[in-house]
C-alpha positions, -999 to 999 in steps of 0.1 A, spaced: 692 -430 -189 706 -395 -190 691 -366 -171 697 -329 -177 715 -311 -149 698 -278 -140 723 -253 -127 717 -217 -118 722 -195 -149 734 -160 -142 739 -136 -170 747 -100 -177 721 -75 -189 721 -39 -203 707 -20 -173 688 12 -172 705 36 -148 699 72 -137 719 99 -155 748 111 -134 731 145 -131 702 130 -112 709 130 -74 708 93 -66 700 99 -29 667 115 -40 655 87 -64 663 54 -47 636 37 -26 632 6 -4 616 -25 -19 579 -21 -25 569 -46 2 584 -26 31 570 8 21 538 21 38 515 49 25 532 76 45 567 67 34 556 63 -2 543 99 -1 576 112 14 596 94 -13 574 106 -41 578 142 -30 616 140 -31 620 140 -69 597 136 -99 618 106 -110 619 88 -76 618 51 -83 588 47 -60 567 63 -88 571 31 -109 577 6 -80 545 16 -62 526 35 -89 493 53 -86 465 58 -111 467 87 -135 431 98 -135 438 129 -156 454 108 -183 429 80 -180 456 54 -171 455 28 -144 486 26 -121 503 0 -142 499 19 -175 510 51 -157 542 33 -145 550 20 -179 545 55 -195 566 71 -168 595 47 -173 594 53 -211 593 90 -205 624 89 -182 642 71 -210 631 95 -237 640 125 -216 675 112 -207 666 108 -170 677 72 -173 701 57 -199 705 21 -211 740 7 -208 753 -1 -242 771 -33 -232 755 -62 -212 770 -60 -178 769 -72 -142 768 -47 -114 789 -51 -82 768 -37 -54 780 -29 -19 760 -18 12 778 -3 41 759 0 74 765 28 98 778 3 124 804 -10 99 787 -41 85 794 -46 48 775 -67 23 789 -70 -12 771 -89 -40 767 -88 -77 736 -80 -97 728 -100 -129 699 -118 -146 691 -151 -128 671 -177 -148 637 -187 -136 641 -224 -129 615 -252 -129 607 -269 -96 636 -292 -88 662 -268 -102 690 -252 -83 672 -219 -74 658 -228 -40 633 -210 -18 648 -202 16 615 -200 35 580 -213 33 560 -183 21 527 -169 34 503 -169 4 501 -135 -13 482 -123 -43 506 -120 -72 483 -102 -95 496 -67 -86 533 -75 -93 523 -95 -124 502 -67 -138 531 -42 -132 556 -66 -149 533 -70 -179 529 -33 -183 565 -21 -177 583 -52 -191 611 -45 -166 624 -58 -133 623 -27 -111 639 -41 -80 662 -71 -75 655 -103 -56 682 -113 -32 699 -147 -37 725 -165 -16 751 -185 -34 766 -216 -18 798 -213 -39 827 -205 -17 849 -178 -31 822 -162 -53 830 -128 -38 865 -129 -52 852 -131 -88 838 -96 -88 856 -78 -60 852 -41 -69 882 -18 -71 885 19 -74 857 44 -67 821 33 -73 804 47 -104 774 57 -83 768 61 -46 738 70 -25 729 71 12 695 59 24 674 72 53 689 47 77 724 59 69 733 29 48 757 37 19 748 20 -14 776 17 -40 776 4 -75 803 -6 -100 798 -18 -136 814 -51 -144 816 -53 -182 848 -72 -187 838 -105 -205 864 -126 -185 851 -112 -152 815 -119 -163 824 -154 -173 841 -160 -139 810 -148 -120 786 -169 -142 808 -199 -138 810 -195 -100 772 -191 -96 766 -222 -117 786 -243 -94 761 -243 -65 724 -237 -57 712 -202 -52 689 -198 -23 663 -170 -24 668 -149 7 644 -121 -1 619 -115 -29 602 -149 -30 570 -134 -44 589 -114 -70 607 -145 -81 574 -164 -83 559 -136 -103 588 -136 -127 584 -173 -132 546 -169 -138 553 -142 -164 578 -165 -181 553 -193 -182 527 -170 -196 549 -157 -224 561 -192 -233 525 -205 -234 517 -177 -259 543 -192 -283 571 -168 -276 607 -179 -280 632 -177 -252 639 -141 -242 646 -117 -214 615 -127 -196 631 -161 -188 653 -143 -162 648 -120 -132 671 -93 -119 689 -107 -88 715 -95 -63 736 -126 -56 757 -126 -24 780 -154 -12 765 -172 18 793 -163 42 794 -149 77 812 -117 67 787 -109 40 753 -111 58 735 -93 85 706 -116 96 680 -103 120 650 -119 137 614 -113 129 595 -109 161 558 -119 168 533 -93 180 503 -109 197 467 -97 200 435 -114 210 452 -134 238 427 -147 263 435 -132 297 467 -117 283 477 -105 317 485 -141 326 502 -149 293 533 -164 307 512 -191 325 493 -195 292 525 -205 275 538 -227 303 528 -260 285 555 -252 259 580 -230 277 595 -226 311 594 -190 321 612 -167 345 605 -131 352 635 -110 342 622 -77 354 603 -47 341 600 -43 304 626 -15 302 651 -10 273 679 -21 296 663 -53 307 650 -64 273 681 -53 256 702 -75 279 679 -105 272 682 -99 235 720 -95 237 723 -128 256 704 -147 229 673 -154 251 639 -161 237 619 -133 254 583 -125 261 573 -89 266 540 -81 283 526 -48 296 553 -37 320 571 -70 323 598 -91 305 601 -128 307 629 -153 297 615 -184 280 631 -218 277 615 -244 254 604 -276 271 616 -309 256 582 -318 244 580 -285 225 613 -293 207 599 -328 199 567 -313 184 584 -286 164 598 -293 129 631 -278 139 650 -261 167 645 -227 151 626 -202 173 600 -197 145 592 -234 147 591 -235 185 569 -205 188 546 -218 160 539 -249 181 526 -228 210 506 -203 189 489 -232 170 472 -240 204 459 -205 206 439 -202 174 421 -170 186 454 -151 187 463 -129 158 500 -125 149 517 -96 132 554 -90 127 581 -66 137 618 -65 126 632 -46 156 630 -56 193 627 -20 203 600 -14 178 582 -45 191 584 -32 227 570 1 217 540 -17 200 532 -33 234 538 -1 254 515 19 230 488 -8 232 490 -18 195 500 -53 207 491 -72 239 524 -89 239 556 -96 219 577 -127 214 612 -116 207 629 -144 187 666 -150 183 683 -145 149 690 -175 127 727 -180 122 745 -181 88 756 -217 97 719 -227 102 710 -211 69 738 -230 52 728 -263 68 691 -259 57 701 -248 22 725 -278 17 697 -301 29 673 -283 4 649 -276 33 627 -245 36 627 -227 69 593 -218 85 577 -185 74 592 -153 88 623 -169 102 649 -144 89 652 -107 81 681 -99 59 693 -63 61 701 -38 48 678 -40 18 691 -33 -17 675 -2 -31 652 1 -60 666 26 -85 703 16 -84 696 -4 -117 665 -13 -136 664 -43 -159 644 -41 -192 631 -75 -203 633 -67 -240 655 -48 -264 
């Protein structure tokens, strides 16, 4: 019996891009799910065509439009007014992010096919359930991918198929000092090389799981309505080779509240971790613990080094800190957990009283990500934080001609 082999399909598309007269620094925005109300207001005030106006839209009460209708009308008006233009030739887009510290991530944006379960587009982490209706309603209204998901390709040498040369066509710097550069890749041979390389190996979703699931749900909805294959079968994706020199992977720290007798928290975790007081919870002490790859507990005024007990490792589903910590927190059901991406930010949350304690996890390595991907295993939720984040507004992808 013959079985169809499902490989990742990665194709060019005719993107919508801001006119060169539009200052790109003033119109790019972070992905919607990391933007709070205050930042949204700041971004919206920078430029009438800041991408946040469509990525996180608001109701237009004067026009009698809900936020999804308002976003769709605004995107059409940008096109009509020449604020954005549609590329005449289907293309891929080489995209480089340069961090202030010198880290460089270079990937390529294209249209990644939504695959059925069992295909070669693989979730990287277990996801915390989230209502998809908001993103789905926005996709229905705008009929465009406004921000890319982030995929990791297991194909070695993928980066060589689209290595950009010359000056970028567009460049912008975000609020964190990250430089975002874009090149158009429209040579058919280069596009074929990229597509062929991506098809050789699975693509692991690093960021944007819910956007990918939303795109697949929209595809299923359109197909169920009798529509033929079309642009809605794909989702805009930034694909980066899974390689040490292409990725910056951070930890996602746990902020704890509702801890019984939190002043004695180290003892409360002693069934799962050996603990040793490292000193006061100063930037120097905690910074040294983080730099030495030590699992760290920060309480009010004190920092503690944690070592998992053998029985904790046995009970966990893996040796990742996210698994080890989950074992302990499962025994403290009254504790509420929130998340922080920076250890200094997590420390401040404890100091300011917004959290009773913080567990500072160690980053997952690229080698661990590769091992889990090749084994087709999902990491526990909130295991990795990939940075910097690709910006909304570098390219939009219409789903229909």
